C-alpha angles and dihedrals in degrees: 000000000000132000090245091055090049090053092048091051090048093049091047090050092052092050091046091051092050090049091050091050093050095048091046090053091048090052096050094100092058096039101082099110101021132021093254093165090062091044092050092047093050093046095047091044089051091051092048094051091046093048098041096039092056099035096054101045114141092244094043135094095265106035117184129197119259090251093058092047091050091048093053105031100038103021108032099030093038092053092041104050118076115204092146091054089048090053094048093047091048090051090050090052092049093047091050090054096250093134094157095051091046089053091049090048091051096044095043093047096046097041096041094045094049089046091048094051089047091049092048090048092047094051093047091044090055092048090044098053098262103315111177098188126083106177122045098188133032091243091061089063090062093071 
């Protein structure tokens, strides 16, 4: 851990948070029944971490330095994805008696996010000559 890497993670987190806010605002018109902004953020963030994590492996076709991977995977994706918002919105749906919508929110978020990270990984693996790995270090899995 270096001070420079800490700054890169912090900057990535700030940019990810801003991107999340802007996408959530853009999705407000379609988010009347379900929190689609949060779902879209989580799905797109899952795709990005799957794609970038695989595409930039050290032994792959497009290797990236550890600092860049930390910036994107921990900082940007960590600031961008919104599992805590998903949890709060699901609780609100449950507490308001909207059990069906809460179940749809949970199923859509989990299934679409796992599918998105798999799609990002598959695309990057294809571009990267068949790489099977996403994270290179334990810390990258924390994003």
